[in-house]
C-alpha positions, 0 to 999 in steps of 0.5 A: 736450038729453041726447043732445047732452051725451052725444055731447060726453062720448063725443067727449072720451073718444075723442080723449084721447091714449095715452102709449106709451114707445118708443126705438131703439138704434144697436146691440143688441150688440157688444164691450166697451167698447160705446158705445150711443146711444138715440133716444127715440121715445115717442108721446103725450107732452106737453112736460111729460113726464119720462123716466127711463132705467135702462141696466142697468149701474148708471147712469141718465139723465133726458135725452131721447136719452142714451148709455151705455157697457157694459164687461163681457161680459153681457146688459143690460136697458135700461128707459125710464119715461115719465111725463106727468101722471097717465099712465105708460108703460114699455118695455125692450130688451136690449143684449148685450156679447159675450164676447171670444175667448181669446188664447193660443198655444204655440210649438215649438221656442222655440230653433232653429238656422237654417233654423228652422221654428217651429210655432205653435198658438192655444188658441182654436179656435172656428168663424169665429175669425180669427187674426192673427200677428206673428212679430216678424221683419217678417212677419205673417199672417192666416187662419182656421187655429189652427195655423201654421208660420213659417220664420225666416231670420236669427238673432234673438230674436223677440217674437210677437203673436197677435190673435184675432177671433171672429164678433162682431168682438171681439178679444183680443191677446197678446204674448209677448216674446222668445219665439223664439230663432233661432241661426246655422246649424249645418253638418256637413261633412268631407273625407278625405285620400284616398278610395281606400286601396291596402291594408287597412293604410293609414290615412285622415285626416278633415278636419272643416269643420263649424261652428255656434253654441256648443260643438260635439261630434262623432260619426263613424260610419265604416261598419265598426262603429266610431265616434269623437268626435274632431274630426279623427280618423284611421282604419284599416279592417280589411277590404277594402270600400267604406264610407259615412261619417257625421258628426253634429255637436251644439252646446251650444245643442241644434242638430244636423246630419249629413252622410253620404257614401255609398260614400265610402272604397274600401279595396282594393276596385277591379277593372280590366276591359274587354270585347273585341268578339267579332269583330275584323277588320283595317281595321274600327273596334272598341270596347273598353268599360271595365267597371272597378268602380268608375269609375277616376279616370283610365284609359290604354290601350296596344296592343302596349305603345304608348299608344293615344290614341283613347279616349272616356269611358274606352272605347277605339276602335281600328282594326287595320291588321295582322292577327294576335295583339295585346295590349290593356292597360288601366291605371287609377288609383283615387285614388293606387292603380294597377291594370291588366289585359292581354288578348290578342286576334286580329285576323282578315284580311279577304277578298281581293276578286278581282272578279267577271265579267259576261256578257249573254245577248243582244246586242239592246237592253233588256231584257237579262239579265246573268249575274254571278259572284264569283271570290273563293275565300274568300267565303261571303256576298254582297250584290249591288247593281245600283241605281246610284241607291240603293247600299243596295239589296241585290238578290241574296245568292248567288255567281252572280246574274242581273239583268235 
């Protein structure tokens, strides 16, 4: 009987339930404000069990499946205490609210004339950050680069917004109102009353067609070591030469533009010339090449005092029908300046062909050998062609050849 009682007591002790506090969270970390839901998974508790939650944020709860909101960036210790009669069990877990990224940026320049290229640089450059830019002109951009450039194409005052997101998905946004001032374009442009000056003492008047916002100041560089700050200056160059002129304009808003015209003003620095073929024969085409420097505004050719109309790209193509001495004159116009050059040439007479004789060496049929001889007394070079099917086939180069 004692054995049976002992067995019953041991059995009762072994089946007594163990109280174990436990819970699950729907998220263990995130960005503030972080809302977390808790699911009570306590085992071994009776219907009379009580639950006490300490969320670590200063708040507590006694409901079975509560929720909490975490507003500050730090780790939180969450404790669940379960009591069931004389039994008690405690468990803890950690919730982490991550630090959001820094959001700030600089822009350079903050005032610019069109076309305006602005450089933006975020101050937060952590790995895996993403940057979303709203440039205030209807254009947005998202990438992983902390430094970007943007081109504004219309005048405006733009507010710029940057949103930075870190690897945890936390975001921070900053907006800078009326940060970028985009002004209308500034342009430097000019022309001259004439670009060829016939004499060193001649003056040239410059016409300024620049424009831009605000009050504009001007700086001329005439390329001869002198400058001017007048809007539309007149200038006299003291030395013969070709000059590059630059106009730089600056507005009161800080915008600058420049225009440079290379080799723009020619001061009595032109020369007329042309090449003559080394051999000119009557009845042949000859080309006289205009080598004037610089290129003339217009050119006119005269042969023996008469206009020659057969010239192409300022070069003269001419066929002389009469042998002997001739004159070639080239008249050039450089702007309003006139210049000319005349050269004497000799047109050589061509050979007076007197024909050739031919005789066969046999009266029998082919093959037959023929002997030929040119009778032109002044000839010194010959080219014979015996092929009626190919007139370019040169088969002999002596005065008296033979051909079979």
